C-alpha positions as CSV (number, residue, x, y, z in Angstrom):
1,X,-7.2,66.3,60.3
2,X,-8.5,69.9,60.7
3,X,-9.2,72.1,57.3
4,X,-6.5,74.2,55.5
5,X,-6.2,77.9,55.2
6,X,-4.5,79.7,53.0
7,X,-2.5,82.0,54.9
8,X,-0.3,85.7,53.9
9,X,2.5,85.2,54.2
10,X,4.2,88.5,52.3
11,X,3.4,91.0,49.9
12,X,5.4,93.2,47.9
13,X,5.0,96.3,45.2
14,X,6.7,97.5,42.9
15,X,6.1,101.4,40.5
16,X,7.6,102.5,38.0
17,X,10.1,105.4,38.6
18,X,8.2,108.0,36.7
19,X,5.7,109.5,39.3
20,X,2.6,111.6,36.7
21,X,1.2,114.7,38.9
22,X,-2.0,116.2,38.6
23,X,0.0,119.7,37.1
24,X,1.9,117.5,34.5
25,X,-1.4,116.4,33.0
26,X,-2.9,119.1,32.3
27,X,0.5,120.3,30.2
28,X,-1.0,117.2,27.7
29,X,-4.9,117.6,28.1
30,X,-7.6,119.5,29.2
31,X,-8.0,119.0,32.6
32,X,-6.3,120.8,36.4
33,X,-5.0,119.4,39.5
34,X,-8.3,121.0,41.3
35,X,-11.1,118.6,38.9
36,X,-9.6,115.9,39.2
37,X,-8.7,115.7,43.1
38,X,-12.6,116.5,43.6
39,X,-14.1,114.1,41.2
40,X,-11.1,111.2,41.9
41,X,-9.1,112.1,44.8
42,X,-5.8,111.2,43.0
43,X,-3.1,113.0,43.2
44,X,-0.6,111.8,41.0
45,X,0.1,108.2,39.3
46,X,2.9,106.4,37.5
47,X,3.1,106.1,34.7
48,X,6.5,103.1,32.9
49,X,8.9,103.7,31.1
50,X,9.6,101.6,27.6
51,X,11.5,99.7,29.2
52,X,9.0,98.9,32.0
53,X,6.8,96.2,31.4
54,X,4.0,94.4,32.8
55,X,6.5,91.6,33.3
56,X,9.5,93.1,34.8
57,X,6.8,95.2,37.4
58,X,5.3,92.2,38.1
59,X,8.5,90.5,38.8
60,X,9.8,92.5,40.6
61,X,7.0,92.6,43.0
62,X,7.1,88.9,43.6
63,X,10.5,89.0,44.5
64,X,9.7,91.1,47.1
65,X,6.6,89.7,48.1
66,X,9.2,86.6,48.4
67,X,11.9,88.2,50.1
68,X,9.2,89.3,52.7
69,X,7.7,85.5,52.8
70,X,11.4,84.4,53.8
71,X,11.5,81.9,50.8
72,X,13.0,81.0,47.6
73,X,11.6,80.0,43.8
74,X,11.9,76.5,45.1
75,X,8.8,77.0,47.4
76,X,6.3,78.1,45.2
77,X,4.6,75.7,42.9
78,X,1.5,77.9,41.6
79,X,2.2,81.4,39.9
80,X,-1.1,83.2,39.5
81,X,-0.9,86.9,37.5
82,X,-3.9,89.0,37.4
83,X,-3.7,91.2,34.2
84,X,-5.2,93.0,31.6
85,X,-2.5,94.4,30.0
86,X,-0.2,91.5,29.4
87,X,3.1,92.2,28.0
88,X,2.0,89.2,24.8
89,X,-1.3,87.8,23.9
90,X,0.7,85.1,24.9
91,X,2.5,82.8,26.9
92,X,0.9,84.1,30.0
93,X,2.7,86.7,31.8
94,X,2.6,84.6,35.0
95,X,5.0,81.9,32.6
96,X,7.3,85.0,31.7
97,X,7.3,86.0,35.5
98,X,7.9,82.3,36.8
99,X,10.6,82.1,34.3
100,X,12.8,85.2,35.7
101,X,11.8,84.3,39.2
102,X,13.6,80.5,38.5
103,X,10.8,79.2,39.6
104,X,11.2,75.4,37.9
105,X,8.1,73.8,39.0
106,X,4.5,73.8,39.4
107,X,1.3,75.6,37.1
108,X,1.3,79.7,36.5
109,X,-1.2,81.0,34.5
110,X,-3.3,84.2,33.8
111,X,-6.2,85.8,35.0
112,X,-8.7,88.6,33.4
113,X,-11.0,89.8,35.8
114,X,-9.7,93.5,35.3
115,X,-9.9,95.8,38.5
116,X,-10.9,92.7,40.4
117,X,-9.0,90.6,39.4
118,X,-7.1,90.5,42.0
119,X,-9.5,89.3,43.9
120,X,-10.7,86.6,42.0
121,X,-6.8,85.2,42.2
122,X,-6.4,85.4,45.5
123,X,-9.9,82.9,45.7
124,X,-8.7,80.4,43.3
125,X,-5.4,80.3,45.1
126,X,-7.5,79.6,47.6
127,X,-9.0,76.9,46.0
128,X,-6.0,74.9,45.1
129,X,-4.3,75.2,48.7
130,X,-7.5,74.3,50.7
131,X,-7.9,71.2,48.4
132,X,-4.1,70.6,48.6
133,X,-3.6,70.5,44.8
134,X,-0.7,73.4,45.4
135,X,1.1,73.9,48.9
136,X,2.1,77.8,48.4
137,X,1.4,80.7,45.9
138,X,2.5,83.8,44.3
139,X,-0.4,86.5,43.4
140,X,0.5,89.0,41.3
141,X,-2.2,91.7,40.4
142,X,0.4,93.8,37.4
143,X,-0.8,96.5,35.2
144,X,0.4,98.9,32.4
145,X,-2.7,100.5,31.7
146,X,-1.3,103.7,30.1
147,X,-0.7,101.4,27.6
148,X,-3.7,101.2,26.7
149,X,-5.6,104.5,27.8
150,X,-6.7,107.4,25.1
151,X,-4.1,109.6,26.1
152,X,-6.6,112.3,24.4
153,X,-9.7,111.6,26.7
154,X,-9.4,113.7,28.8
155,X,-12.2,112.6,30.9
156,X,-10.5,108.0,31.7
157,X,-6.0,108.6,31.0
158,X,-6.4,111.0,34.6
159,X,-7.4,108.6,36.3
160,X,-4.9,104.9,35.3
161,X,-1.9,104.5,36.9
162,X,1.0,101.7,36.2
163,X,2.8,98.8,38.7
164,X,2.4,96.1,40.5
165,X,2.1,93.9,43.9
166,X,2.2,90.5,45.4
167,X,1.3,88.7,48.0
168,X,2.6,85.1,48.3
169,X,0.1,82.0,50.2
170,X,1.1,78.9,52.0
171,X,-1.6,76.1,52.8
172,X,-1.4,75.4,56.2
173,X,-3.2,73.6,58.7
174,X,-5.5,74.9,61.8
175,X,-5.0,78.2,63.3
176,X,-6.8,81.6,62.8
177,X,-5.2,83.7,59.6
178,X,-6.1,82.8,56.5
179,X,-8.8,83.2,53.7
180,X,-11.6,83.3,55.5
181,X,-14.5,83.5,52.7
182,X,-14.9,85.0,49.5
183,X,-17.8,86.1,47.0
184,X,-17.3,86.3,43.4
185,X,-19.9,87.6,40.8
186,X,-19.5,88.8,36.9
187,X,-22.8,90.6,34.3
188,X,-21.7,90.6,31.4
189,X,-24.4,92.8,30.0
190,X,-22.6,95.2,31.7
191,X,-19.9,95.4,29.4
192,X,-20.4,98.3,26.8
193,X,-19.9,100.6,30.2
194,X,-15.5,99.7,30.2
195,X,-14.1,98.2,28.3
196,X,-11.3,98.1,26.3
197,X,-12.5,98.5,21.8
198,X,-10.4,95.7,20.6
199,X,-8.6,92.9,20.8
200,X,-7.0,89.8,18.7
201,X,-9.8,87.8,17.9
202,X,-11.4,91.2,16.9
203,X,-10.3,94.1,15.8
204,X,-6.4,92.5,15.5
205,X,-5.5,95.6,17.4
206,X,-4.8,96.1,20.8
207,X,-7.6,98.8,21.0
208,X,-8.4,102.0,24.0
209,X,-9.7,101.7,27.5
210,X,-13.3,103.1,27.0
211,X,-15.8,103.9,29.7
212,X,-19.1,105.0,30.7
213,X,-17.3,106.6,33.8
214,X,-21.2,107.8,35.6
215,X,-22.7,104.4,35.3
216,X,-20.0,102.5,36.7
217,X,-19.8,104.9,39.3
218,X,-23.9,104.6,40.2
219,X,-22.8,100.9,39.8
220,X,-19.4,100.1,42.0
221,X,-21.7,102.3,45.0
222,X,-25.2,100.7,44.5
223,X,-24.9,97.2,43.4
224,X,-21.4,95.9,44.4
225,X,-21.7,95.7,48.1
226,X,-23.0,92.7,47.6
227,X,-20.5,90.4,47.8
228,X,-19.1,92.1,51.0
229,X,-22.1,91.8,52.9
230,X,-22.4,87.3,51.7
231,X,-18.6,87.4,52.3
232,X,-19.2,88.7,55.9
233,X,-21.7,86.0,56.5
234,X,-20.3,83.7,55.0
235,X,-17.2,84.4,57.8
236,X,-20.0,85.5,60.5
237,X,-18.3,88.2,61.4
238,X,-19.9,92.2,60.7
239,X,-18.6,95.7,59.6
240,X,-17.7,96.3,63.5
241,X,-15.3,93.5,63.3
242,X,-13.0,94.7,60.8
243,X,-9.8,95.5,61.3
244,X,-9.1,97.3,57.8
245,X,-11.0,97.7,54.3
246,X,-8.8,97.6,51.7
247,X,-10.9,98.1,48.6
248,X,-9.5,98.3,44.6
249,X,-8.5,101.9,44.5
250,X,-10.3,103.8,41.5
251,X,-11.6,106.8,43.1
252,X,-12.2,108.6,47.0
253,X,-15.7,109.0,46.0
254,X,-16.9,105.4,45.5
255,X,-14.1,104.1,48.3
256,X,-15.7,106.4,51.0
257,X,-19.4,105.8,49.9
258,X,-19.4,102.4,49.5
259,X,-18.0,102.2,52.8
260,X,-20.8,104.5,53.6
261,X,-23.0,102.5,53.0
262,X,-22.2,99.2,55.0
263,X,-21.0,100.9,57.9
264,X,-16.9,100.6,57.1
265,X,-15.6,103.4,59.7
266,X,-13.7,105.5,57.6
267,X,-10.7,105.7,59.8
268,X,-10.7,101.6,58.3
269,X,-10.1,102.5,54.5
270,X,-6.2,102.4,53.6
271,X,-6.2,104.5,50.4
272,X,-3.6,104.7,48.4
273,X,-5.7,106.5,44.9
274,X,-4.2,109.4,45.8
275,X,-0.5,108.3,45.0
276,X,-1.6,105.5,42.4
277,X,-4.2,106.7,40.4
278,X,-6.6,103.6,39.2
279,X,-4.0,100.4,38.6
280,X,-6.7,97.8,37.7
281,X,-5.1,94.3,39.0
282,X,-2.6,96.2,40.8
283,X,-4.4,98.8,43.3
284,X,-5.4,96.0,45.7
285,X,-1.9,94.4,46.3
286,X,-0.1,97.2,46.0
287,X,-2.5,99.1,48.5
288,X,-1.9,96.0,50.6
289,X,1.9,96.2,50.6
290,X,1.6,100.2,51.4
291,X,-0.3,99.2,54.8
292,X,1.9,96.3,56.0
293,X,5.0,98.1,55.5
294,X,4.0,100.8,57.7
295,X,2.4,98.9,60.3
296,X,-0.9,99.1,59.9
297,X,-2.1,95.5,58.8
298,X,-0.3,93.5,61.3
299,X,-1.1,89.6,62.1
300,X,-4.5,88.8,63.8
301,X,-6.0,91.9,62.2
302,X,-9.6,91.2,59.7
303,X,-8.8,92.6,56.4
304,X,-11.3,92.9,53.4
305,X,-10.2,93.4,50.5
306,X,-13.0,94.7,47.7
307,X,-13.2,95.3,44.1
308,X,-15.6,96.0,40.7
309,X,-13.4,95.7,37.1
310,X,-15.1,95.7,33.6
311,X,-17.6,93.5,32.4
312,X,-18.8,94.0,35.1
313,X,-16.9,91.6,37.4
314,X,-16.7,92.2,41.1
315,X,-15.6,90.3,43.9
316,X,-14.7,90.5,47.7
317,X,-12.9,88.3,49.9
318,X,-12.1,88.3,54.0
319,X,-8.4,86.8,55.6
320,X,-6.9,87.3,59.0
321,X,-3.8,88.7,59.3
């Protein structure tokens, strides 16, 4: 029997209705479109209305992925939702999405690795699928970071947006398609560089996002490329073999500097940070869905996903589309 691989069957995404431009933010905090674009590449982000939540955004993205895969709820036996902004402390956001989609079988749980959550989620789902513990998985990244940013802090509130993205993975025998390799890392010593200053076990309140931007930038460019190199080595490929680089959409300068360091041509980068801002765990699946639907990512393409999140946690995965 040939080995099982986790193959992408469909992608989906969902953005809140309201888009907020840099000029609109400049009416609220001391900033400017020029300052934000120069430092981050962000021109707008989507902000959830009160009726738009992590669950509702995640559900719509997951349904779009199911539709793209041509599957109904009975086909899914694993739901993983990567999020740092759940609707409730419990139950898991994944279980609420599972119920909303009408999925009545299998397991559903949340995964917390902040901005790296989707990469961790795909890697986790892959372990279930290639061992035969599940047949088809929904992996979702969904966030409403507008609920935890400090809207008086102009250095962070301009960076983040809300949204959700999802992929359907299926275990298949043989063939070249599927998840080829992955590498994950975490180092909790960097906790104070990017964190939320609250939680049910400490303050009893949600808290706000806090970030040492310069330190995060230096670490993202200088350190996290190790997982990309590791994933390349495990799959026996190089940057030259890559068709598309789909990184976490945090900052244009970080993305381009990382690609340059690794020898990845800039024309291979899928970039959506200008339209979406930093949507944390949702950023990679949102970008994947954009590139699949506009025809850039095609069957057979070699795709690298990569992210770093608070903690720090970071990871990369290679997929043959």
